[in-house]
N, C-alpha and C positions, 0 to 999 in steps of 0.2 A: 416789810417783813411780816409774815403771818404770826400771830399769837395763838394759833391752834395748829398743832402738828398732826397730820393723818398719813399713817403709814399702813400698807397692806403686806402682812407677812403670811402666806399660804392662806388659809381660811379665816385667819384672825385680823381684825382691824385694830389698830392701836391710835386712840385719839387722845391727845394731850394738851390740856390747857397750859399755855406757855407764855405767860405774862407775869413773871416772878416780881416781887417775892410772894403777893398774895393771889396772884392770878384773877384779878378782878376783871369781871367780863364787861367789855365795852360793845358799842353797836357793831363795829367791824367784827368782832368775833361773834356775835349772835349771827350775822349774815353767813360767815364761814360755817358755823355749826349747822345752820339751817341747811347749807348744801351738803355738807358732810353726812348728815342724818339721811338725806334722801339718796345720796350715792350709796351709803352703807346698805339701805333698804333695797335698793334695786339691783344691787351687785350680787348675782347668783353664786358667785365664787366666794363671798365672804358669809361666814356662818355665826360668828361671834365677835363682840367687840369689847376691848378693854379700855376704860375711860379713867384717866389720872390727871393730876396736876403736876407741873414741873416744880422741882425744888421740894421743899417740906410742907406745903399747903396745897389743898385741893383748889378751893376757889372761897374768896371771902363774899362773893355775890356780885351784884351788878354795880358798875362804876357810878358812885353818888354824884360826881360831876356831870356825868352824861344824864343822869335822871333829873338832876335840877334843871337842866336845858331843856328836857322834854316836858317839863311842867310849866314852863314859862308861859305857854299860850293855851294851857288847860290840857291836862293828860287825859287820854281816852283809852278804853279797853283794847282797842285795835292797836294801840302802841306798845302793848305788853310784849316783852322779849320772851315770854314763856308760851303765851296763848294767841298772840297777834299774827299779823301778816307774815312777819319773819320771826321765827321761833327757834330758840337754841334747845328746846325740850325735844327729846326723841319721841315721847308719847303723841305729841301734836302731830308728828309725822307718820303715824301708824307704824312704827318700827317694831315688828313682832319677833326679831331675831333677839337672842339673849345679849344683854349688855352687863359686863362685870364692872363695878366701881371699885377702883383702889383708892381709899381715902387715907389722906394724911393732913395732920394740922388743921387749919381753920376750914370748916365745911358750913358755909353761911348763906343764908338767903336763897338767892337764885342758885347758888352753888349747891345748896342742900336740896333744892327740888330736883336738879338734874341728878344728884346722887340718889335720890329717892326712886327715881324712875328706872335706875339700873335695877336689874332683876336679882343680882347677887352682889353683896357688898362685903369687901374685906378692908379692914382698917388698921393703921397703927394704934399703939397705945396713947399716942399723942393727939389722935384726932379728936376734935370737939365739934359737935353738931349744934347749930344754932340758928336762930332768926331774930336779928337784931332790928327789924324793920320798925317795930313799935316805938323804939327809942327815938325815930324820926317822924312819928305820927303817920306812918305808912302802913296799912293793913297788908299783910302778905296776901298776894293774888290766889295763892293755892291754899288759903286757910281751910276752906271747906273741903279740901280733898286729903288733909292731913291724916283723918282718922281712918283712910285706906291702908294706911302705913303703920299706925302706931296707936296705942290706947288714947283716948279722949283726954285723959288727966295729963298724959306726957305732951299732946299737942297743945293743950291749954297752957301748960307750963313754959313751952317754947315761945308760943305766941304773946302772951300777956307779961312775962317777966323780961324778955328780950335776952335772957341768959342761956348759954350753951350748955349741953350735957356731955360728958366725957365718954370715950370709946366703951369703957367697961360698962357703964350703965346703958349705954345704947345697945350693946351686945345683950345685956340682961333683959332688955325691953324687946328684943327681936328685930332691931333696926339694922344690925350688921351680923353677917354670918361667921366672920372669924376675925380675931386680931393676931397680928403677926408683927415681927420686928419691922422697922423702917427698911432695913437692908433687904429683907425678905419680900417685901410689898408687892413689887412688879413680878418677881419670879413666881410667887404664889399664885398671883392673878393669872399670869401666862399658863401656869400648870393647870389651873382650874379651866381655863379657855380650851386647853389641849384636850382635857377630859371631855368637856362639852362636845368637842369636835367629833369624838368617837360616837356620839349618839345621832340619831337620824335627824338632820337639820329641819327637813319639813315638818316633823312631829313636833320638834321643839317651838317651831314658829306657831303651830296649830295650837298647843296648850297654852302658850303665852296670850295668844289673841283671845282665847275662850276665857281665861281667867281675868283678862282685862275688861273685855266687853260684857262678861257675864255677871260683873259685880253687883249692878243695880237691877238685874232681871229677875223675875220670879222663876219658881222651879222649872215649869213647863217651858218658859222661854229659854233658860240656860240649855235645856235638853234639846230643844230645837236648834239652838245655836250650835251646840255640839254636833248634832248630827250634819248640819249643813258643812261645817268646818272640817270634822273628823273623817268623814266618809271618803272623800276624794284622796286623803293621806293613807288610810288603810288600804284602799283600791290602787295606790301607786306602785309604779315599778320598784321605788325604793323598799317598800315594805316586802315585796316579794323577795328582793335581793337580800334583805336583812334575814328572812327566814332561811333562805338557801344558804346564806353564810352562816348561821347559827348551826344548821345540821351538818355542815360541812367542817364546822370548828375553825373557820377563818374570820378575817374582819371583812365587814360588807364595804362595797365600793359605792359609796353615795353618789347620786346626780345632783342632790340638792335642790331639787325643783319638782314640782308636780307635773304629772304627765299632760 
């Protein structure tokens, strides 16, 4: 039985961590997610993904029992479930399509990193974002990347105290885009996904890629990157179709790929 559900509905992929009650991620789930992210990336018919957890929790992180077994003969970076050979992290697979995170309950450790790699995050008021690794004397592998997503003081608080922050505070820190009721979580995420599907899929991929890769570049390098990524999009048939549709007051018919 797979503990990760992967459904394709129109242009939207639904990915669900399904190992309740806490949806703890084991090695089998890492391998499945590894394959899912590559399939989602390469399927031109899919434009947006919605990532959620079954039940009332997103994910409590990686399975501690499995991590203990992995350290018995010495843990190496290549064994990382986020940055190693088999990765559950979409960023490691260069997924430039938009991903919406639907967060509820516990969002911890590896679960938090996967959530942070989502481009838009909707949460319930019961969501708690945290990093408990320090309580087990384990440095969070993505510690050096946290300030890309949050102020340094908040990153330090999560990393050093091991205590989580509630959804409302996470919203005020800019970590969450919206807070909704538990009953509305998936419907709101789907509504947002449908809204994104009205936009040019190739343009969305392009801007996400430049935002991600341009983070550590100087100004001129960002502009050079923008030119190389954006010009093929601007000159694509989808862009011509968008302008024709706008002038004709109709919805564009996207191809969803560059010429």
